[in-house]
C-alpha positions in Angstrom: 3.7 18.9 -5.2 2.6 21.7 -2.8 2.1 21.6 1.0 -1.4 22.1 2.4 -2.2 22.4 6.1 -4.7 19.7 6.8 -4.1 18.2 10.3 -4.8 20.6 13.2 -2.7 20.7 16.4 -5.1 18.8 18.6 -5.7 16.2 15.9 -2.0 15.5 15.7 -1.6 15.6 19.5 -4.5 13.2 20.0 -3.2 10.8 17.3 0.3 10.5 18.7 -0.8 10.3 22.3 -3.2 7.5 21.3 -0.5 5.7 19.5 1.9 6.1 22.5 -0.7 4.8 25.0 -1.8 1.9 22.9 1.8 0.9 22.5 2.4 1.0 26.3 -0.8 -0.9 26.9 0.2 -3.6 24.4 3.7 -4.0 25.8 2.6 -4.2 29.4 -0.5 -6.2 28.6 1.3 -9.0 26.8 3.9 -9.1 29.6 1.1 -9.5 32.1 0.0 -12.5 30.0 3.6 -13.9 30.5 4.5 -13.5 26.9 7.9 -12.1 28.0 9.6 -10.5 31.0 10.5 -6.9 30.5 9.4 -4.7 33.4 8.4 -7.3 35.9 4.8 -8.4 36.6 4.0 -5.9 39.3 5.5 -2.9 37.5 3.8 -4.0 34.2 0.4 -4.1 36.0 0.8 -0.6 37.5 2.0 0.9 34.3 -0.9 -0.8 32.4 -3.5 0.5 34.9 -2.1 4.1 34.8 -1.9 4.1 31.0 -5.5 2.7 30.8 -6.8 5.6 32.9 -4.8 8.1 30.8 -6.2 6.5 27.6 -9.8 6.9 29.0 -9.2 10.6 29.7 -7.8 11.0 26.2 -10.9 9.3 24.7 -13.3 11.7 26.6 -11.5 14.7 25.3 -11.3 13.3 21.8 -15.0 12.6 21.8 -15.7 16.2 22.9 -13.3 17.6 20.2 -14.9 15.5 17.5 -18.4 16.6 18.3 -17.6 20.3 18.9 -15.6 20.6 15.7 -17.9 18.4 13.5 -14.9 16.1 12.8 -17.1 13.1 13.8 -18.6 13.3 10.2 -15.3 12.0 8.9 -16.2 8.5 10.2 -19.7 8.3 8.6 -19.4 5.0 6.6 -20.1 4.8 2.9 -20.1 2.0 0.4 -19.1 4.3 -2.5 -15.8 3.4 -4.0 -15.1 0.7 -1.3 -14.4 -1.9 -4.0 -12.1 0.5 -5.9 -10.2 1.2 -2.7 -9.8 -2.5 -1.9 -8.6 -3.2 -5.5 -6.1 -0.3 -5.2 -4.6 -1.7 -2.0 -4.5 -5.3 -3.3 -3.4 -4.6 -6.9 -3.3 -1.0 -8.1 -0.8 0.2 -5.6 1.8 -2.2 -6.9 1.2 -1.1 -10.5 1.5 2.6 -9.9 -2.2 3.2 -10.3 -3.8 6.5 -9.2 -5.5 6.6 -5.8 -9.3 6.3 -6.3 -10.1 9.0 -3.7 -8.8 12.4 -2.8 -7.9 13.6 0.7 -9.9 16.8 1.3 -10.3 18.9 4.5 -13.8 17.5 5.0 -13.1 14.1 3.6 -9.7 13.0 5.0 -10.5 9.2 5.1 -11.1 7.0 2.1 -14.2 4.7 2.3 -12.2 1.7 3.6 -10.6 3.8 6.3 -14.0 5.1 7.4 -15.3 1.6 8.0 -12.2 0.4 9.8 -11.8 3.5 12.0 -15.5 3.5 12.9 -15.3 -0.2 13.8 -12.2 0.6 15.9 -14.0 3.4 17.8 -17.4 1.8 18.4 -16.4 -1.9 18.7 -12.7 -2.7 19.5 -11.8 0.1 21.8 -15.1 -0.1 23.8 -14.6 -3.8 24.2 -11.1 -3.1 25.6 -12.3 -0.4 27.9 -15.2 -2.5 29.3 -13.3 -5.7 29.7 -10.4 -3.8 31.2 -12.7 -2.3 33.9 -14.0 -5.8 34.6 -10.5 -6.9 35.2 -9.7 -3.9 37.3 -12.6 -4.1 39.7 -13.1 -7.9 39.7 -13.9 -9.4 43.2 -14.1 -6.1 45.1 -17.6 -6.6 46.7 -17.8 -3.1 48.2 -17.2 -1.1 45.0 -16.8 -3.5 42.1 -18.2 -6.3 40.1 -18.8 -9.9 41.1 -18.2 -12.6 38.4 -17.9 -16.3 38.5 -14.9 -16.4 36.3 -12.5 -14.1 34.4 -12.2 -16.5 31.5 -14.7 -14.9 29.2 -13.4 -11.4 30.1 -9.8 -12.5 29.4 -10.8 -13.9 26.0 -12.5 -10.7 24.9 -9.7 -8.5 26.2 -7.0 -10.6 24.6 -9.0 -10.8 21.3 -9.4 -7.0 21.3 -5.6 -6.6 21.9 -4.8 -8.7 18.9 -7.3 -6.8 16.8 -5.5 -3.5 17.8 -2.2 -5.1 17.0 -3.4 -6.1 13.5 -4.7 -2.6 13.0 -1.4 -0.9 14.1 0.6 -3.2 11.8 -1.7 -2.5 8.8 -1.9 1.2 9.7 1.9 1.6 9.8 2.3 -0.2 6.5 -0.3 1.9 4.8 1.4 5.1 5.9 4.3 4.1 3.7 2.2 3.9 0.5 2.1 7.7 -0.2 4.1 9.3 -2.9 7.1 9.0 -0.5 7.5 6.3 2.1 7.5 8.8 5.0 5.3 11.6 3.6 2.1 10.5 5.5 4.0 10.2 8.8 5.6 13.6 8.2 2.2 15.1 7.6 0.9 13.8 10.9 3.9 15.4 12.7 3.9 18.8 11.0 0.2 19.0 9.9 1.3 19.8 6.3 0.2 17.3 3.6 1.8 17.3 0.1 -0.8 17.5 -2.7 -0.8 18.0 -6.4 -2.5 20.9 -8.1 -5.6 18.9 -9.0 -6.2 17.8 -5.5 -5.7 21.3 -4.2 -8.3 22.7 -6.6 -10.7 19.9 -5.5 -10.1 20.8 -1.9 -10.8 24.4 -2.5 -14.1 23.6 -4.3 -14.9 21.2 -1.5 -14.3 24.0 1.1 -16.7 26.3 -0.7 -19.3 23.5 -1.2 -19.5 22.8 2.5 -19.8 26.4 3.4 -22.6 26.9 0.8 -24.4 23.7 2.0 -24.5 25.1 5.6 -25.9 28.4 4.3 -28.4 26.7 2.0 -29.9 24.8 5.0 -30.9 28.2 6.5 -33.1 29.1 3.5 -36.6 27.9 2.9 -37.4 26.4 -0.5 -38.3 28.8 -3.3 -36.3 31.8 -2.2 -34.1 33.6 -4.7 -31.1 33.1 -2.4 -31.6 29.4 -2.4 -31.7 29.3 -6.2 -28.4 31.2 -6.3 -26.9 28.7 -3.9 -28.2 25.8 -5.9 -26.4 27.2 -9.0 -23.3 27.8 -7.0 -23.3 24.3 -5.6 -23.6 22.9 -9.1 -20.6 24.9 -10.1 -18.6 23.7 -7.0 -19.6 20.1 -7.6 -18.1 20.2 -11.1 -14.8 20.8 -9.4 -13.9 23.4 -12.1 -11.1 24.9 -10.1 -11.0 28.1 -8.1 -10.1 30.3 -11.0 -13.1 29.3 -13.0 -15.4 29.4 -10.0 -14.6 32.9 -8.8 -15.3 34.4 -12.2 -19.0 33.2 -12.0 -20.9 36.2 -10.7 -23.7 34.1 -9.2 -21.1 32.0 -7.4 -19.4 35.1 -6.0 -22.8 36.4 -4.8 -23.4 33.1 -3.1 -20.0 33.2 -1.5 -21.0 36.6 0.0 -24.2 35.2 1.3 -22.5 32.2 2.8 -20.1 34.1 5.1 -17.1 33.2 3.0 -14.8 36.2 2.5 -13.8 37.1 -1.1 -10.9 39.4 -2.0 -9.0 40.5 -5.1 -5.6 42.1 -4.8 -3.4 43.8 -7.4 0.1 42.6 -8.4 1.5 45.4 -6.3 -0.4 44.0 -3.2 -3.2 46.5 -2.9 -6.8 45.5 -2.4 -9.0 46.0 -5.5 -12.2 44.3 -4.1 -13.5 42.6 -1.0 -17.0 41.4 -0.2 -19.2 42.2 2.8 -18.2 38.9 4.5 -14.5 39.7 4.2 -15.1 43.2 5.7 -17.0 41.8 8.6 -14.4 39.2 9.4 -11.8 42.0 9.5 -14.2 44.2 11.5 -14.3 47.0 8.8 -17.6 48.9 8.5 -17.4 48.9 4.7 -15.3 47.6 1.8 -14.2 51.2 1.0 -12.1 51.4 4.1 -9.7 48.8 2.8 -9.7 49.3 -1.0 -6.3 50.6 -2.2 -4.5 49.6 1.0 -1.7 47.0 1.0 -2.5 43.5 2.4 0.5 43.8 4.7 -1.8 45.9 6.9 -3.5 42.8 8.3 -0.4 40.7 8.9 2.4 40.5 11.5 5.9 40.8 10.0 6.5 37.0 10.4 3.1 36.1 8.8 3.6 38.6 6.0 7.0 37.1 5.1 5.4 33.6 4.9 2.5 34.8 2.9 4.7 36.7 0.4 6.2 33.4 -0.6 2.8 32.0 -1.5 1.9 35.3 -3.4 5.0 35.0 -5.5 4.0 31.5 -6.6 0.5 32.6 -7.4 1.8 35.5 -9.5 3.7 32.9 -11.5 0.5 31.0 -12.3 0.0 28.6 -9.4 -3.2 28.0 -7.4 -2.4 27.6 -3.7 -4.3 26.6 -0.5 -2.2 28.5 2.0 -3.8 26.8 5.0 -4.7 28.5 8.2 -3.5 32.0 8.9 -3.8 34.7 11.6 -5.4 38.1 10.7 -5.1 41.5 12.4 -8.5 43.1 12.4 -9.2 46.8 12.2 -9.8 47.1 16.0 -6.4 45.3 16.8 -8.0 42.0 17.7 -6.8 38.7 16.1 -8.7 36.1 14.2 -7.9 33.0 12.2 -9.1 31.7 8.8 -8.2 29.3 6.0 -6.8 31.1 2.9 -6.8 30.2 -0.8 -5.1 32.1 -3.5 -5.4 32.0 -7.3 -4.1 34.2 -10.2 -6.5 36.5 -12.2 -5.6 36.0 -15.8 -6.7 38.4 -18.7 -5.6 37.9 -22.3 -2.9 35.4 -21.0 -1.4 37.8 -18.5 -1.7 37.7 -14.7 -3.1 41.1 -13.6 -4.0 40.3 -10.0 -4.7 37.5 -7.6 -7.9 36.5 -5.8 -9.3 34.0 -3.3 -11.5 33.4 -0.3 -11.2 33.0 3.4 -13.3 30.8 5.8 -13.3 31.8 9.5 -11.8 29.2 11.9 -11.4 31.4 15.0 -14.1 29.7 17.1 -12.8 26.2 16.2 -9.2 27.2 17.1 -10.2 28.7 20.4 -12.2 25.6 21.2 -9.2 23.4 20.5 -7.0 25.6 22.7 -9.5 25.5 25.6 -9.8 21.8 25.2 -6.1 21.4 25.4 -6.0 23.6 28.6 -8.6 21.4 30.2 -6.7 18.3 29.3 -3.5 19.6 30.8 -5.4 20.6 34.1 -6.9 17.1 34.3 -3.4 15.5 33.8 -1.9 17.7 36.4 -4.6 16.6 38.9 -4.0 13.0 38.1 -0.2 13.4 38.6 -0.7 15.2 41.9 -3.0 12.3 43.1 -0.5 9.7 42.1 2.3 11.5 43.9 
């Protein structure tokens, strides 16, 4: 098993803040319904209201993040393999069966999770928010709603609360069904998911496939470039593994066209080959400027020490998705990209290593800016409350 960086910072922050706020809303909400006495009625109402507003702010920022990063596509429902997924959870998981789906960077949720999470986001949570506001502004004629009775609102709000409770219990249970009981929870804390070699190879092919699909949409039918991309996509869809894929010249040409950077480095650590996309990402005017130089040139000391460990494993025959890394460009600026590494084998001997990079700078900067805005909003809310 190897670790792959799959959950970004804001994704983890949003997940745990959502879990915390839902937990607080449940505890205070059931106390308001006189289920038990923990904080006292008045305190429970105040904490519940403040948490509800914080949850609403979190929802707004999460929606913005999902649409600016394209992560909303993770929730598009599909019926493919739904039955297999249900059978796995009901029977296969207790017999040691293999999971019917793979967790990839662009496909983190299995078909059943997609349906459940989508229902949670477009049905259960909106019901809670709307019914909660009806509760909050009921019988305030100057600035609120006028209803004959709260009975129907109470039924919907309480039903939504029990639906959330069922989801939380099922969700916590399913997090223990990984290869280790706490592996899924650990991944959502650190961002690093443990995967086997086969899943990593599929994820690499999936990364390339998505990049090529985006590029293909920019070509009109019948062009030579489109034909090359079609061939490359066929190769990627076969999930042949990164080593086999990168030896296909047409595929490497397609990678160059798609904006994915390709590189090949000697066992000693010197660049043997890079494509135009790699040179542009590192702000070099041509590939010749970097050929023969050591890859340490584009890394800080800390990042280089971390990368060296991955390179050592690759030179022993492993294929690795190193996750997201920071690069030092020729002009001294910084950028970020995902990085994959694979050995180059000739006559049974490893003579070099190669791989590709996909730029993530804009996405990372967007996440940081989003977090800054959220912090500013929270500071304003705190100052108003005080």
